C-alpha positions as CSV (number, residue, x, y, z in Angstrom):
1,M,6.9,-12.3,2.8
2,I,6.5,-8.8,1.2
3,P,5.2,-6.2,3.7
4,F,1.2,-5.3,3.2
5,S,0.8,-8.5,2.0
6,G,-0.5,-11.8,4.0
7,N,-3.1,-10.0,5.7
8,P,-4.8,-12.9,8.1
9,L,-8.4,-11.8,8.2
10,D,-11.9,-13.4,6.8
11,R,-13.1,-10.5,5.0
12,A,-16.6,-12.1,5.4
13,S,-18.2,-10.6,2.8
14,E,-21.2,-12.1,3.0
15,K,-21.9,-10.4,6.0
16,R,-21.3,-7.1,4.6
17,T,-24.8,-6.4,3.3
18,D,-26.2,-7.3,6.7
19,A,-26.8,-4.0,8.0
20,E,-28.1,-5.1,11.5
21,W,-25.2,-7.5,11.9
22,I,-22.6,-4.7,10.8
23,A,-24.0,-2.6,13.8
24,A,-24.1,-5.0,16.2
25,K,-20.5,-6.1,15.8
26,R,-19.6,-2.3,15.6
27,R,-20.7,-2.2,19.1
28,D,-19.6,-5.7,20.2
29,A,-17.1,-5.5,23.1
30,S,-15.1,-8.0,21.7
31,S,-14.5,-5.9,18.4
32,L,-11.7,-4.0,17.6
33,I,-11.2,-0.4,16.0
34,L,-7.7,0.7,14.3
35,P,-8.6,4.7,14.2
36,L,-6.8,6.8,11.5
37,W,-6.0,10.4,11.5
38,R,-5.2,12.1,8.2
39,L,-4.7,8.8,6.7
40,Q,-2.1,7.8,9.8
41,P,-2.5,4.8,11.4
42,F,-2.4,4.9,15.4
43,I,0.1,3.1,16.9
44,L,0.3,2.1,20.6
45,G,3.4,3.3,22.6
46,N,5.7,5.8,23.0
47,E,6.6,7.0,19.3
48,K,10.5,6.1,19.8
49,A,9.9,2.9,20.6
50,P,11.8,0.3,18.6
51,A,10.4,-2.0,16.0
52,P,8.2,-3.8,16.2
53,V,5.9,-1.6,17.0
54,E,2.1,-2.5,18.3
55,L,-0.9,-1.5,15.9
56,G,-3.8,0.6,17.8
57,L,-6.5,-1.6,18.0
58,L,-9.2,-0.2,20.6
59,R,-12.4,-1.8,22.0
60,P,-15.5,0.3,20.5
61,G,-16.5,3.6,22.0
62,L,-12.8,4.9,22.9
63,C,-12.6,6.9,20.2
64,D,-16.2,7.5,18.3
65,T,-16.4,11.1,19.8
66,L,-13.4,11.8,17.9
67,A,-14.5,11.0,14.4
68,A,-17.2,13.2,12.7
69,P,-20.9,12.1,12.6
70,D,-20.3,11.1,8.7
71,A,-16.9,9.8,8.9
72,P,-16.2,6.5,7.3
73,C,-16.0,3.2,9.4
74,V,-15.0,0.3,7.5
75,F,-15.4,-3.5,8.7
76,L,-12.3,-5.0,7.5
77,G,-13.0,-8.5,8.5
78,L,-12.6,-11.1,11.4
79,E,-10.0,-12.5,13.0
80,G,-11.7,-15.4,14.9
81,N,-14.9,-13.9,16.1
82,N,-13.7,-10.8,16.7
83,A,-14.5,-8.1,14.1
84,M,-12.1,-5.2,13.0
85,F,-13.2,-2.1,11.7
86,A,-11.0,1.3,10.2
87,L,-12.5,4.6,11.6
88,D,-11.3,7.8,10.3
89,I,-11.1,10.5,13.0
90,S,-9.4,13.0,10.8
91,A,-11.9,15.8,12.0
92,A,-10.1,15.6,15.4
93,R,-7.8,18.6,16.1
94,D,-5.1,16.7,18.3
95,P,-6.1,13.3,19.3
96,V,-2.6,12.5,21.0
97,G,-2.6,15.8,22.7
98,E,-6.4,15.6,24.1
99,G,-9.3,13.7,24.4
100,P,-10.5,9.8,25.0
101,I,-6.7,8.5,23.7
102,A,-4.3,10.7,24.6
103,G,-1.4,9.2,26.1
104,L,-1.9,5.8,24.7
105,G,0.1,6.2,21.6
106,H,0.8,8.0,18.5
107,F,0.2,8.3,14.9
108,R,2.5,7.4,12.6
109,D,3.0,7.8,8.5
110,A,1.8,4.8,6.9
111,R,4.8,3.6,5.2
112,A,6.9,3.8,7.8
113,A,4.5,2.2,10.0
114,G,4.5,-0.6,7.5
115,A,8.0,-1.1,7.9
116,T,7.9,-1.3,11.6
117,L,4.7,-3.1,12.4
118,P,4.8,-7.3,12.4
119,M,3.8,-8.6,9.1
120,K,-0.1,-9.4,9.7
121,D,-0.5,-6.1,11.3
122,A,1.0,-4.2,8.5
123,A,-1.5,-6.1,6.3
124,I,-4.2,-5.5,8.2
125,M,-3.3,-1.4,8.5
126,G,-2.6,-1.3,4.8
127,Q,-6.3,-2.5,4.0
128,A,-7.5,0.2,6.6
129,K,-5.6,3.1,5.0
130,A,-6.6,2.2,1.3
131,M,-10.1,1.7,2.5
132,I,-10.3,5.0,4.1
133,D,-8.5,7.0,1.5
134,W,-10.9,5.8,-1.3
135,H,-13.9,7.0,0.8
136,N,-12.2,10.3,1.1
137,R,-11.8,10.7,-2.5
138,H,-15.2,9.5,-3.6
139,G,-17.3,11.7,-1.4
140,F,-19.4,12.5,-4.7
141,C,-20.8,10.4,-7.7
142,A,-18.5,10.3,-10.9
143,N,-21.7,9.9,-12.8
144,C,-23.8,12.8,-11.6
145,G,-21.8,14.6,-9.1
146,A,-24.4,14.2,-6.4
147,P,-22.9,13.3,-2.7
148,T,-22.6,9.6,-2.2
149,Q,-23.4,7.5,0.9
150,L,-21.6,4.8,2.6
151,A,-23.3,1.1,2.1
152,D,-22.0,-2.6,2.6
153,G,-20.0,-2.0,6.0
154,G,-17.8,0.3,3.8
155,W,-17.3,-1.5,0.9
156,R,-19.7,0.2,-1.7
157,R,-21.1,3.9,-1.9
158,L,-24.3,4.6,-3.2
159,C,-25.5,7.9,-5.1
160,A,-29.2,8.7,-4.1
161,E,-29.6,10.8,-7.4
162,C,-28.6,8.5,-10.3
163,K,-28.9,5.2,-8.1
164,A,-25.1,4.8,-9.5
165,E,-22.6,2.3,-7.4
166,H,-19.0,3.2,-6.6
167,F,-16.8,0.4,-5.4
168,P,-13.2,0.0,-4.1
169,R,-10.7,0.4,-6.9
170,T,-7.1,-1.3,-6.9
171,D,-4.8,0.2,-9.6
172,P,-2.5,-2.5,-11.2
173,V,1.2,-1.7,-11.4
174,V,4.1,-3.6,-13.4
175,I,7.4,-3.2,-11.2
176,M,10.1,-5.0,-13.3
177,L,13.6,-5.8,-13.0
178,A,15.2,-6.2,-16.1
179,V,18.5,-8.6,-16.1
180,H,20.9,-9.5,-18.8
181,G,23.5,-12.4,-17.9
182,D,25.4,-11.1,-14.4
183,A,23.6,-7.7,-14.2
184,C,19.9,-6.1,-13.6
185,L,19.0,-2.7,-14.3
186,V,17.9,-0.2,-11.6
187,G,16.6,3.7,-12.5
188,R,16.8,6.9,-10.8
189,N,13.3,8.7,-11.2
190,K,13.7,12.6,-11.0
191,R,11.7,12.9,-7.8
192,F,14.3,10.4,-5.5
193,P,16.3,11.7,-3.2
194,G,19.9,11.2,-3.1
195,N,21.5,8.2,-5.1
196,F,18.1,6.2,-4.5
197,Y,17.8,3.8,-7.5
198,S,15.0,1.5,-7.6
199,A,13.5,-1.1,-10.0
200,L,11.2,0.8,-12.8
201,A,7.8,0.6,-12.6
202,G,4.6,2.0,-14.2
203,F,0.7,1.8,-14.2
204,M,-0.8,-1.0,-16.6
205,E,-2.9,0.2,-19.4
206,P,-6.3,-1.0,-20.8
207,G,-6.0,-3.7,-23.0
208,E,-2.6,-4.5,-21.7
209,S,-1.6,-7.9,-20.6
210,I,0.8,-7.7,-17.5
211,E,3.8,-8.9,-20.0
212,E,2.6,-6.4,-22.6
213,A,3.0,-3.5,-19.8
214,V,6.4,-4.4,-18.7
215,R,7.9,-4.6,-22.2
216,R,6.3,-1.4,-22.8
217,E,7.1,0.6,-19.6
218,L,11.2,-0.6,-20.2
219,M,11.1,0.4,-23.7
220,E,9.1,4.0,-22.9
221,E,11.7,4.5,-20.0
222,V,15.1,3.5,-21.0
223,N,14.3,2.2,-24.5
224,L,15.3,-1.6,-23.6
225,K,14.0,-4.4,-25.5
226,V,13.2,-7.1,-23.7
227,G,12.2,-11.0,-24.3
228,K,10.8,-13.4,-21.6
229,V,8.7,-11.9,-18.6
230,H,8.6,-14.0,-15.6
231,Y,6.2,-13.1,-12.7
232,H,7.9,-13.1,-9.3
233,A,5.3,-12.2,-6.9
234,T,2.6,-9.3,-6.0
235,Q,2.4,-6.5,-3.4
236,P,-0.8,-4.7,-2.3
237,W,0.5,-1.0,-1.9
238,P,-2.0,1.5,-0.3
239,F,-0.2,4.7,-1.8
240,P,-3.1,5.2,-2.5
241,S,-4.5,1.8,-3.2
242,S,-2.4,-0.3,-6.1
243,L,-1.4,-3.9,-6.8
244,M,2.2,-4.3,-7.2
245,I,2.6,-7.2,-10.1
246,G,6.5,-7.8,-9.6
247,C,8.4,-9.4,-12.5
248,L,11.9,-10.0,-14.2
249,A,12.2,-9.6,-17.6
250,E,15.2,-10.5,-19.8
251,A,17.0,-8.1,-21.4
252,E,18.1,-8.5,-25.2
253,S,21.1,-6.3,-24.5
254,R,22.6,-3.7,-22.1
255,D,21.9,-0.8,-24.3
256,I,19.9,2.1,-22.7
257,K,19.0,5.5,-22.9
258,P,16.9,6.8,-20.1
259,D,14.1,9.2,-21.3
260,G,15.1,12.3,-19.4
261,E,11.6,13.0,-18.4
262,E,10.5,10.1,-15.8
263,I,14.0,8.4,-15.7
264,S,17.0,10.6,-15.1
265,D,19.6,8.0,-15.0
266,A,20.2,4.1,-15.2
267,R,22.6,1.9,-14.2
268,W,23.4,-1.9,-14.4
269,L,24.1,-3.5,-11.3
270,D,26.4,-6.7,-11.0
271,R,25.2,-9.7,-8.6
272,E,28.0,-8.9,-6.4
273,T,26.9,-5.1,-6.0
274,A,23.2,-6.1,-5.8
275,R,23.8,-8.7,-2.8
276,R,26.0,-6.0,-1.0
277,L,22.9,-3.3,-1.3
278,V,20.1,-5.7,-0.2
279,A,22.0,-6.6,2.8
280,G,22.2,-3.2,3.9
281,E,25.9,-2.1,3.1
282,R,26.3,1.6,2.4
283,L,28.0,2.5,-0.8
284,P,28.9,6.0,-1.5
285,D,26.9,6.3,-5.1
286,I,23.9,4.7,-4.8
287,S,21.3,2.9,-2.2
288,V,18.3,0.6,-3.2
289,P,14.6,0.5,-1.5
290,P,14.4,-1.0,1.6
291,A,12.6,-4.5,2.5
292,V,9.4,-2.3,2.9
293,A,9.2,-2.5,-1.0
294,I,8.6,-5.3,-3.4
295,A,11.3,-3.4,-5.3
296,H,13.9,-4.7,-2.6
297,H,12.8,-8.2,-3.2
298,L,12.9,-8.2,-6.4
299,I,16.8,-7.0,-6.4
300,K,17.2,-9.9,-3.5
301,A,15.9,-12.5,-5.8
302,F,18.5,-11.6,-8.7
303,A,21.2,-11.4,-6.0
304,E,20.5,-14.7,-4.7
305,G,20.3,-16.3,-8.2
């Protein structure tokens, strides 16, 4: 399974419009609250504890005083009969050092947390992070500029002025591994550290199919023409809120020319080298993404044939 996927919650979308039900669940002693501080999820225990770590799900009321009066609180869904919520406590000065949850745990970068949490908890955390991030970015109406108000358990924002409705967005991204015979193509973005290479990727554009986006991105980034495109898997990627659509693409040749703007270098990896890299072997001139990223799983799929 790919990290951030496999969310076990029943999202119970039919309950979101019932404000009384949401309010009751928000107070229910059986419910669980995940606090996020500056988009970092709360993790129980010591910061240096080995993986897997435990997601900091708390009982209602414990961290409420840390949140601003208008802080987003999002209903994530149900696990059995127990409701889960995400609460933004970014208004708190130092929630780990002082206040009601001091000493219970720590806040961790969401990407790092996704690599150290159990799979189902990483998926819940990713959902929570993406939703709180969306609320933080949509406090004002894109239509008229007036303030918007949270509704439907956090799954809608309403503008009191022009009555526009705003819903959480997910941006589709194609991420593709071009293959040619016994080799796959990886590229180096100019922002990547060291000798880090990955599968190529780009946002889909309006009016494009997945296959068309794959072909366009590979042509734009490395001047590579591909034929058949094969879907592999998807990954919710809450940075801030994308859906990574993983594909393998059949290249017509190995002739490439990085654009020099986004991609500074690209290279073909033979299957044995790809196998060594995804197995964790350190090579002096190249590294590839860890297992938290779908790019790792695309390279692994190629490496395993």
